[in-house]
Backbone bond lengths (Angstrom), bond angles and torsions (degrees), N, CA, C in turn:
res aa  C-N    CA-C-N  psi(-1)  N-CA   C-N-CA  omega(-1)  CA-C   N-CA-C  phi
1 X - - - 1.343 - - 1.512 106.53 -
2 X 1.388 113.17 137.90 1.419 120.04 174.83 1.543 110.34 -127.54
3 X 1.237 116.90 145.07 1.467 122.46 174.79 1.548 111.84 -142.00
4 X 1.207 114.32 141.44 1.503 123.33 -176.76 1.443 107.89 -150.94
5 X 1.349 118.64 152.76 1.434 125.90 171.80 1.490 108.94 -122.15
6 X 1.419 109.04 131.00 1.516 118.68 -172.98 1.549 104.28 -120.56
7 X 1.360 117.07 147.63 1.439 120.64 167.59 1.537 109.89 -95.31
8 X 1.312 120.70 122.02 1.346 124.08 -173.10 1.606 104.00 -112.78
9 X 1.423 112.12 119.29 1.496 115.02 174.71 1.466 111.12 -88.56
10 X 1.331 119.03 160.14 1.486 123.36 171.34 1.438 113.74 -52.11
11 X 1.395 117.59 124.53 1.459 119.31 175.70 1.466 114.73 70.19
12 X 1.390 117.95 17.06 1.395 119.75 179.67 1.569 110.28 -138.31
13 X 1.330 111.80 90.55 1.485 114.24 -174.22 1.484 113.61 -66.61
14 X 1.234 118.18 149.22 1.544 119.11 179.25 1.540 106.21 -110.79
15 X 1.315 116.31 139.69 1.409 120.00 -173.74 1.506 106.58 -113.43
16 X 1.320 119.15 135.46 1.436 126.92 -175.83 1.500 106.29 -121.90
17 X 1.329 117.37 120.74 1.531 117.63 175.15 1.549 110.82 -80.81
18 X 1.325 114.01 132.80 1.464 123.88 178.08 1.447 113.27 -128.38
19 X 1.362 113.92 123.25 1.555 117.35 177.28 1.541 109.32 -86.09
20 X 1.323 115.54 121.64 1.460 119.92 -175.24 1.495 109.31 -120.71
21 X 1.373 122.68 154.35 1.428 128.27 -171.45 1.583 103.97 -111.97
22 X 1.360 116.62 131.85 1.443 123.87 177.81 1.545 108.76 -49.05
23 X 1.328 117.13 135.97 1.461 121.56 174.83 1.414 117.21 87.06
24 X 1.320 116.32 -15.62 1.438 120.70 -177.67 1.543 112.99 -76.77
25 X 1.354 119.04 155.16 1.375 123.78 172.30 1.595 110.40 -95.52
26 X 1.313 118.54 137.35 1.393 122.77 -175.45 1.480 110.81 -130.80
27 X 1.357 113.26 125.42 1.531 117.85 166.26 1.493 109.84 -111.05
28 X 1.372 110.65 129.62 1.576 116.17 179.60 1.525 103.22 -119.17
29 X 1.344 112.90 124.14 1.535 118.87 173.22 1.431 108.51 -118.43
30 X 1.398 111.85 145.68 1.402 125.37 -179.30 1.511 108.55 -121.14
31 X 1.406 120.46 121.88 1.372 120.72 176.15 1.505 110.87 -119.52
32 X 1.387 118.82 111.27 1.508 119.13 177.26 1.542 108.35 -78.40
33 X 1.385 111.19 148.92 1.465 111.97 179.49 1.494 117.14 -83.69
34 X 1.383 112.87 4.87 1.472 116.96 172.78 1.528 105.70 -146.72
35 X 1.335 118.72 -176.64 1.455 118.15 -179.93 1.542 107.62 -72.46
36 X 1.270 115.67 125.56 1.471 119.92 -177.43 1.529 105.67 -161.24
37 X 1.418 113.74 147.25 1.495 118.95 175.37 1.489 107.03 -93.49
38 X 1.322 114.99 116.76 1.480 120.07 -168.77 1.586 106.50 -104.10
39 X 1.208 115.64 137.74 1.543 121.32 171.84 1.485 110.69 -124.92
40 X 1.341 108.46 126.11 1.474 118.40 178.65 1.594 111.95 -111.93
41 X 1.378 114.98 130.46 1.434 118.01 175.60 1.543 107.90 -126.92
42 X 1.378 115.31 126.90 1.447 118.66 -179.91 1.577 108.77 -101.98
43 X 1.366 117.12 124.69 1.416 119.72 -178.45 1.599 107.68 -106.33
44 X 1.303 117.49 143.64 1.390 116.81 -177.96 1.630 110.69 -86.04
45 X 1.379 122.73 173.21 1.348 119.84 -174.68 1.615 119.24 -54.90
46 X 1.351 114.05 -16.19 1.455 119.68 179.23 1.615 108.49 -99.97
47 X 1.376 116.41 16.06 1.394 126.85 174.49 1.490 114.64 64.40
48 X 1.362 111.84 27.81 1.447 118.30 172.86 1.438 110.55 -92.52
49 X 1.401 120.76 132.76 1.428 122.21 -177.94 1.590 108.10 -73.62
50 X 1.352 119.48 121.80 1.468 118.68 -173.91 1.634 112.29 -115.00
51 X 1.289 111.81 -16.42 1.505 114.75 -179.24 1.606 107.49 -147.74
52 X 1.202 116.14 138.15 1.509 121.89 172.90 1.584 112.79 -135.12
53 X 1.378 110.07 138.36 1.476 108.03 175.11 1.583 106.72 -132.24
54 X 1.196 118.89 124.75 1.350 123.36 171.90 1.653 103.71 -155.82
55 X 1.267 118.71 93.43 1.465 121.04 -174.06 1.507 111.32 -94.18
56 X 1.365 123.21 16.91 1.409 125.16 177.14 1.538 113.67 62.40
57 X 1.312 119.31 26.58 1.404 116.90 170.12 1.496 108.82 -111.48
58 X 1.310 110.37 157.87 1.569 113.98 175.93 1.513 109.97 -88.51
59 X 1.218 116.08 139.47 1.484 118.64 -176.37 1.471 115.03 115.95
60 X 1.317 114.98 -151.14 1.508 116.85 -178.63 1.504 115.39 -71.20
61 X 1.370 109.55 157.11 1.487 116.88 176.56 1.498 106.82 -129.71
62 X 1.304 118.58 144.48 1.452 116.25 174.95 1.606 108.57 -136.36
63 X 1.392 109.93 128.38 1.364 118.82 -174.63 1.605 104.77 -110.00
64 X 1.306 113.99 131.58 1.449 118.01 -175.48 1.447 110.71 -119.40
65 X 1.258 114.78 127.02 1.573 118.83 176.06 1.427 109.28 -113.13
66 X 1.370 114.59 107.33 1.433 118.23 -172.25 1.575 116.19 -64.78
67 X 1.332 112.86 -34.51 1.425 111.36 169.06 1.623 105.82 -149.32
68 X 1.321 114.62 136.03 1.549 121.49 -179.24 1.436 101.77 -75.82
69 X 1.443 118.09 128.88 1.442 123.91 -178.12 1.602 113.50 -73.31
70 X 1.281 114.61 -29.24 1.560 116.64 -178.83 1.556 105.09 -158.32
71 X 1.402 109.98 149.86 1.420 116.37 173.53 1.523 112.39 -68.15
72 X 1.297 111.95 149.14 1.500 108.44 174.91 1.534 113.08 153.80
73 X 1.331 120.61 -171.10 1.452 121.46 173.93 1.509 110.68 -96.44
74 X 1.342 112.93 119.65 1.470 123.12 -178.58 1.602 106.68 -103.86
75 X 1.295 116.76 156.10 1.458 119.21 177.84 1.477 107.54 -118.42
76 X 1.341 115.40 132.57 1.456 124.55 174.11 1.461 110.66 -103.73
77 X 1.281 122.12 115.70 1.448 129.07 -178.77 1.527 106.84 -96.60
78 X 1.289 116.06 123.21 1.493 127.70 -177.29 1.444 110.93 -112.98
79 X 1.255 122.39 117.92 1.535 122.14 177.84 1.490 108.96 -139.57
80 X 1.404 109.97 156.56 1.566 116.04 172.10 1.473 104.26 -106.66
81 X 1.339 115.19 145.47 1.415 122.11 -177.82 1.452 115.05 -89.85
82 X 1.404 119.33 -30.63 1.465 122.44 -168.42 1.504 112.04 -145.06
83 X 1.272 116.21 12.70 1.454 115.65 -179.70 1.550 112.89 -80.74
84 X 1.295 116.45 132.42 1.405 117.91 -175.74 1.502 114.83 -78.86
85 X 1.270 111.50 -18.89 1.545 116.36 -177.89 1.510 109.98 -126.46
86 X 1.414 118.45 179.13 1.470 120.51 176.30 1.536 104.51 -64.20
87 X 1.376 114.46 155.28 1.482 124.65 -178.95 1.468 102.77 -137.92
88 X 1.406 114.51 124.06 1.439 118.20 169.95 1.486 109.46 -80.16
89 X 1.356 118.48 126.71 1.325 124.75 -178.88 1.555 114.99 -121.68
90 X 1.396 115.61 117.35 1.399 116.59 177.41 1.549 113.98 -85.91
91 X 1.296 114.71 123.25 1.466 120.46 -179.13 1.478 113.71 -106.87
92 X 1.296 116.84 120.12 1.451 115.65 177.74 1.528 109.23 -118.32
93 X 1.433 116.21 142.30 1.435 124.79 179.93 1.505 107.73 -119.51
94 X 1.350 113.43 127.24 1.459 118.29 175.22 1.503 111.64 -114.25
């Protein structure tokens, strides 16, 4: 399990490197410290977006990857869609 908190500014996505193992299942949850619409995008090691979560609800978002396609360093992009100020977002990976 990994957990980190990032400060996300309006219009400025934050990228978090994540090392994942092929074949494993991964749940990534993002919890903003205030009401904000969070968008998560997971990029594979070749920088191709493979999964996106933005279900238009305010509050936490969870992105589930049933099976990691290949071992390596993935990038998780965290952004806010409508927050007027910086938002602290706690990101947990299980």
